[in-house]
N, C-alpha and C positions, 0 to 999 in steps of 0.2 A: 843604607839605598838599596843595594843588589842583594840582600838578605830579605829586605821586606817585601821586593816583588816576586823574590824566591817562596817566600812564603805564601802569596796570596793566589801565584801560580798552582801551589799544591791544593790549596782549599778548591779555588776555581777544579782542579782536577777529580779532586771527590767530591765535590757537589754534582759534577755530569757524569761519572759516576755512578753515584745514588740515584741518580735522576733516570740513567735509562736501565740499571736494575728495577726500579720501582715500574719503568714501564716496558716489562717486553712485549715482542711481537707477537708472543702466541702463550696463552696458559689454558690448564685445565681447572675445570670448578674444582675439583677433588684435591687440588694445592692448596686451597682455602680451608677445605673439609666436606664432610657428608655426614649427614643426619637422616637417618631409614623417615623418620617423623616428620623432619622438617628441616629442608636444607636451604629455607629464602635468605639468610645472612649469609653462606658461602658462596650464592649465585650470584647477590649484591655485590658484596667484595671483587668476585671475578669480573663484573659487569664495570664494574668503580675503576679498574688496576689500570685504564687506560691501554692495555693491549689491544691489538690489532682484531687478535682472532681469540674467540674463547669456545670453549670447544667441553661440552655436557659430557662427560665420559660414562663408560659404562659402570654401573657398580652392582651391590646384588641385588636392590629394587629400583622402581624408579627415584626422581627426584620429584619430592613433593615440594609446594613453594605455595607463597601469597602472591597477591599481584606484583609482577615486573612489567620495571620502565625498560627499554632498551637506548642506550645514548648513539649518539652519530658517530660515523666513523667505526664501524666496527662487525665483523664476520663473527655470527654466532651458530656455532655449529652441534647437532646433535648427534654423537654417532651412533650407526646400524644398530635399532631395536630398545634406543634407550627412550625413555620417556617424559618428559618435562607433564606432571599433575597436580592439578588445583589441589590444595589440600582440604582436605575433607572437614566439614563443617564450618568452614572459613566463609571467605565471600559472600556475607549477609550483605552489604551495600550493592544495592539493585544496577550499578554500574563498575562492579567490579574486575575487571579483564584479568585474562592470566597473564596475555604478555601484551606491551602497548607500546606504538612507536607513534610520539607524539611529536610533531615539526622537528624531525631528525630527518639528515642527509645520510644518504652512502652506508646503507645497513644491507646486509644480507644475512637471512636466514636458512640455512641448511638443514638436513636430515640425510637418513639414508633408509634402507630397507628395514620395517617397522618402528622405523624412530617417529612419533607423536607428542603431540600438547593434547592434554584429555582432562574434562571437566566433570562434573557430577550431576548431570542434565536432572536426572530423577530428584535428585535431592532439592533441586534451588523451586521444583513443580510443585512444592507442597509445603505446608508452615515447618517451622517456625521463617522460614524464607519469605521474605516482601516481593508480590510477583513484579516479574521484571520482563524484558526482551532484549537486557543489552548485557548481560556477563556474556562477552566474547572471549572464543580462544587467541585471538591474534585479531586485535585492532589497529588499524595505519588511518593515521589521521595527519592531515597537510603535511605529509612527507613527500620525499624526492629521492630519487635513485634510489629505489628498494626492490632487491631480491629475494623471492620465497621459491625455494623448492624442495623438492622430494623429502618432504613431512606430510604426515595426518592431522586433520584438526576434530574431534570424537566429542560428542557430547557434551559441547557447550549448552549454558544458561542462555544464550543468544542464538549469533551468529558464529559460523565455525571462524568465517575470517570476516571485517567490512575494511572498506577499501576507499580512502581519498587520497587523493596526494597526484603527484606529476613522477611519470618516469618509472611506472612500478611494472615489474613481470612475476608473475607466479605461472610457477611449472611445476609438473609432476606431481602436483597434491592431492589429497582427498579431502573432502566435507563431508564427513559422514554421522546422522542421527543427531544433527543438532535440533535447537528447540523453535528458533524461530526461521532462519536462511542455512544453507548452505553457505552464502555469500551476498556478501548485501555489498555496492558498489554505490558510493553516493554523488562523488565528483571526481572527476577524473582527468587528467592530460596526457593522454602514452599509457595506457594501459596493455599490457600483453596478457592471458590468460590461456595455457596452452598445455596439454595430456591432462587434463586437470576431472577428478572427477566429483560430482555433487551431489548426492544422495541421503535418502531418508529419513527427510525433514520431517520433524512430527512435536507441535507442540503448540504455539501460537501462530496464529493468522500474521504473514502470509504462506508462511511452512513451504516456501518455493528452493529448488535448488539452487536458481540465482535470481535476486533481485535487485535490479538496477530502478533504484527510486532515491533523486535527490531531493534534499531536504527544505532547500533555498532557492528561490530562482535567481540569486546570484552564484550558483554554481553550474558548473557546462559538466558535458561528455563529448570530450575532445581524443579521435583517433584509440577509440578502445575495441579491442578485439578479443574474441574468443576463438581459439583453435582447436580440435583434435580433443573436442572437450566432451562429458558424456555425462546427466541427468536422469535419475530414476527412482524411480520409488518414494519419491517427495506427496506427503499429505496434499500439498498447493500444487503449483505451476513448476514444470522443469525451468524453463526460463522466460520470468515476470522482468517486464518494460514498465514501470510506474512512472509518467515525467510529468504529472498534472501539478507540481510544483511551478516546474518551467514554464517559461513564456516566451515571446521573441524577443528581449532585448536579451535573454539566458545564452544568443547564439544558436547556432545550430547544429545539432547533435552528429554522431558520427559513429556508429555501432556496427560492427560486422561480427558474423557467425560464420566460421571457416569449418566445414568437415568438422561439425559438431552433431551429438546423438543427442535423441529425448526418447525414454516409453515408461510405462506405469504411475505415469503422474495426473495430475486431475487436466489441465494441458501440457502441450509440449512448449507451448508460448504463447504469449500473449504482449500487447499494449497498448497502454493506455495513457491517451497525452493532451483529453481538454483541461485546459488550464480552472483549476478549481479557484482561483478568482475575480474572476470574467477578464481577464486580461486576455489581449490576441496570442494564441497558442504559441506552441515553439518549434520551430521548424528544422528540418534536418531530415538524415537518410539511416532506414535501418536496412542491414543487407544479409540475407541467409544462402549461403555460399553453397552448395554440395553439402548439403545435409540429409540426415534422413530422420524423421521425427515421427514417432509412435510405434505401435499403439497405446495411448493413453485414453483415462476413465473418460471423458468428456469429451473428445475429439483432439484435434493435433494442434489447431492456430484459432486464437481469440482476438479480436480486436474490440474489445467491449466502447472505445470511446476513442474513435479516429476522426477529428474533423477533417473536413474536406481540402484534401490538397497542402498540409501539414507536414508533419514527419512523412514522409515518405517511405513504402517498403517496398524491398526488391527479392524477389526469388530466383537463386541463379541453379539450376542443376540440383532443384530439392524434390527429398521424395516425401510425403504419409502415406502413413498408414493408418486405417481407421477400424477397428472394430466397435465401436461405440453406437449409441442410436441415435446420436447429434451427427452434423454433418462435421468433415472433416477441418473445412473453413469455416467458421465461423464471424461478421460484423454486426455491430450493434450501431445504434444511432444514442447517445445518451441523450442529445438535446436538440429538435429540429431546426434550429437556428444556426447550429452549425455546417450544418449542410447534410449533402450524401457521403457516404465514404469515399472519398478519392484519392490518388497518389499510390497506387498498389501496382507492381508488374508482377505480375504473378510468374512470367519468363516462360519456360518450358516443363511447370510444376507436372510433377506424377504424381497419381492419386489410387494408395489402394485401398478399396473397401468400395460397400453395398449401397445402394440409395442416393440423395443428393449430396456431394459432394461438399458445396456451400450453400449458405444460410444467410439471412440478413433480417436481425430481429427490429421492426419498428422500420420506420422511417426518415427521411432529412429533405430540406428545401435546396433547392439550385439544381445546375447542370452538374454531370460527372464530364472531367474532358480527361483525367489522366488515369484509366484502369484497363490494364492489357494484358495481353499475353497468349498463350495454347496449354491449356490444361489437357494432359492426357489421364483417362480413368478407368482403371482394371479392375474389374469383380473377380471375383473367389474361382470362377469358371473359367478366367482368362482371357475372358470378351473386353474388347479395349473400345473407348468412344473416346472422340476428340471434340476440346468442348473449346471454340475461337471467342475469347474475349474481345467481344465487340461492342457496335454502338445499341444492339439488338439486345445482346446477352445482357447489357448495363440495363436497359428496359424494363427487364423481365425478373433481375433478379435482385435492382438497389432500386428499391420503390420512393418516389417522390412523395414526401409526405400532404396529404390536404391535398391532392390533387395539382399541387401546385401555389394553393391558397395563400396570401400574405399572411404571416404570422405576426403578431401585435409583440410590443416589445413589452418585457417582464414587470408590471407595476413595481412602483419604489416605495417606502416606507414612508407615509404622507406625514405632511405636518401636524404636531398633536393638537395647535388650535382650531385644527380644522376637523378634527374627530369626533364625533358623534356615538354617545356610548347606548347600549340595547341591555341593560341589565333587571332582569326580572327580582331577583334577590340582592341586592348590593350589599358586599361582606360574609354572603353566606356563603358557604362551602356547598358545590353540588358537585353530581357524578359526571363524567367525560364520555367519551365516546370509547366504547372498547377497540383498542389498539396499540402498539405502540410504537414509535420514533427510534428508527435506525441511522446506522452509517453517518453520523455527527452531523443526521438534520436537527436543525435549531428549532426550539419554540418563539413563542413574541408574548409577551402579556402586555395589557394595557391598563394605568394606572389615572383615576381621575384626580383623586386628590392625594397629598400625600399620607401614608401610613402602612399599616400591614398588609403584607400581601399572603393568601396562607395556601400551600398545594401540601395534596398528600400525593405522595412517590413512593417509586420503586424500581428494581433494577432487574431487570429479565437477561438471561444468557441468553446470547444469542447462538449459541452451539450446543448444541443438545449432549448430555454427558460430559461437559468439562466444568469444571467446578468456577463458579461465577468470581469474576475478578471487575470488582466496583470500582466506582470514582468518583472525584466530587463534581458536584454539577458550579457552571460559572456562571453570572448571572450580571449584564454588564447593560447599565444604561444606553439605549441606543440615544446618538448625539453628543456623546461625552460624559463620563464620571467617573467614579472610581470602581471597578469588578470586586466582586466579593463572592469566594468561594466557599461553596455550601458543603458541609461535611461528605461524603458518602453514602446514600440511602443504599439499605439490601436489598434482598429479595420481599422482606415484608413493607405492609403500605407503611409509610411512614410520612407523618407532618412537618414540614418544615415553613420558617414566618422569615419572610423579607419583608425589611423597612425600608418603602418606598421614600426616598424622598422629595421628589417633585411628579408633577404630572407629565404623562409620559410615555413611550413605549423602551421596555427594557427585552434584553433577549437571553433564552437561558440556553448555554453552549451544553449539551448534553454529551455523555460518554463516546469512545470513541468507537472503534470497529466493533468489537467482540461484545459489546453489552447496549441491550435496546432500552431505552426509557420507558416507563408508564405513568404517568399521571393520572389517578383515578380520581382524584376533586379540586379543585379550584375555587379561589372564594374571588379571581377579578375574569376578566374577557382575558382567553388563552386562546391562541392559535398557532399553528405549523406554519412555520414562515415561507410563502412561496415565493418574498423578492428574494431570496438565497440563490436563487437557481434551480435548486435541487432539494426534495423531498422525499423520503422515503418511507413508506407506513407498514406494519405490518400486523394484522388482526391477532386478536389474543384468542387461543383456543379456538380457533376456527370459525368464531363467531361473525356475522354479520355486525358493518360500521356504517359510521356516511359522516361525509366530509361538506360541510357548510362554506360557501363563500359570499360575498358579496356581489353584486353586480350593478353597474352605474346606468344602464343603458348605453354604453359604447362598446364596439365589439372586443371579442374575450376568445380564448380558444383552449379549452381545457383537455390534457392529455393523461391516460393514466396508461402505464407501460406494464405487462408480465414481462414473458420469456419463456425459454422453450420447458422451463419446470414451473415456473410458476406462472397458472392462470387462475380466473376469477371472473366473476359475474357484475354488470356494473349496470345500474337504472337511473338518468339525470333527470331531475324535477326544476320545471321552472320558477320561475320567482310567485306564482299563485300557486304552485304546489303539483301543479300537471305532470307526470311519466312525459317526456319531450324523448329521449332519444335511450336506446337500450341493446347491450348484448351480451351473448353468454358465453364461455370458453374462450375470452380475449388472452391470446399466446402473443400479441404482438403489441398494437397501441389502440386503442380506445381513444377515439375525440370526439367530443361534443362544441358547440360555438354557440354564442352569443350575437346580436346582430345588432347594428346601430340603431337605437329606436325602441329595442326591446321594455318592457316594464323592468324598472329597478327593483330592486329587494334583494332578497338571497335567494342562491340556488343551492341544490343539494344532489350531491352523487352519493348514493348507497351502494356498498359493497357485499359482496357474499360470495360463497362457495359455488364454483362451476361444475358441469356434468362429467369434468374431469379433473385429476388431482394437480396439480398441489395449487392449496389455496396458501401462499407463503407472501413474503413485502412483496410490494408493489409501488413502482415509481409514480409520482406523481406530480405533471407541471400546471402551474396555469400562468398565460398570456396573455396579458391584459387583466379585466377584471379587478378584483381588490388587493390581491397578493396573498391572501392569508386562510388557511383553512380552519376555523372553529373548531374548535375539542364540545364545546357544550351551547345547544341551540338558545341556552337561556340568557347565557353571558355573550355577547359580540358588540362587535364596533363596525363602523363605515364610513 
């Protein structure tokens, strides 16, 4: 019995020693091997060894690898000068990441002078690679207690770093020359990014240094701090906040930029926070503390859609330098029903530049309650003037939409049983108006009876000089039914056929941001869907085009919006074909009305080139009215 106990103890001792030897505290990857062409198997073995610290040590050349995943409870260290490099010719899947942290905890990634994660953006941007925005150098997802420091993230096929999770610190890093973003932040609690550079992003929109852009309303942004960071030389914006997927139920956002710098971007910082699904907008606070922005190509600060008093903005000891032709600070009203821009505290903002420092594109409804501050404007000759942001300033600079006239509700898609169709040639293909839809503007068609619906379509590049990236079209029966994906048409007119199974409305979901959709011909009544709340159209080849919509004799408000660079002329015709309203060089809002008791029928807005460039895309909205802009006057409904 005694011998048996001794034997068992001996076995346990051997097992314990073996276990300790199998999981040392620290290993070098070269202990497992090094291959100058592909060291994937050695890196993966080191990561799976159970060691708390894994060091990628200096060799004769870089460490080439296939995609890697980090385990929990590990410190991964790159010695100074060591580069972890994507194996060239690999990473064929559009969501291949160089390094991924997925659902892990307690992970540190640390480098030294010259250490880098490097990919091959120039390869991924052309065949045989499939177009992608997601080949990140580092992807952190649903992870907790993560530290990344002293590393460079270079030439990725997507973002240098993509971040979501809790308790994440990124310190003394560089994200340079990436394809989509230097860094993207999706959903985080307790994120600190400091002493980090975000530079030279160029490839696919948004092309920002930083993009804070949640994907879902269930995500949130809590205690997000960027301190001592620099963003420069990006094709897009320096610090972009795009919060349109969030709503009030997402909880308030809390984002601070402290001692941050930006220059040489499209804009230095932007904030867009109108909910895209018609829900109540997200709330919260974005603070800029002791920041220095500019000069950048199109001004420093842009708020393209900031609903009244939702996400508030505060500037503290911040300086803007503006050498562009635009104002240093620009705000816009995307939807008049969202109110005038509100909730902006300029604090003691200082602006260096000539001309007007502030501009507001378009107008909103309602009162302004929370815009304040004192702004000092310094011209190039040293002249200083101070502007107090008071009620009089608000009245001059934040225009009231339509002189306070009530804005009707946006029409809803009607019951198919009540729809009357006007079709001069049923089933035959007819030409449509010469324009494209863009920025995910949906189209709607109506089917009187089951059968074939034919369209001649093509996709048009929205970014001149860039290779066309086509996407499938999706057709969805409104009111329920199976979604159908149509293979992506190219830039040549292509006939597609959809088999409708019932009478009713069907929505065409167009390509995303980088591509415009052109329907050359249609066999069924087809319209731009104004019930979606957002419609953006663009002329073909600078030619005139028209939009026709139904009027029932109830009040409506038609709005067409240009901008600082997009101007046009427009003529509005009533149901009897008489021109009733007209404007040229529209660089803000064109507004036309229908009054209760007007003759029912079809109204038409005709767009053309103004006396000043540039005639490009136009935002159109319809409050009240029929809710649709028809692509052909010979095929309509009411």
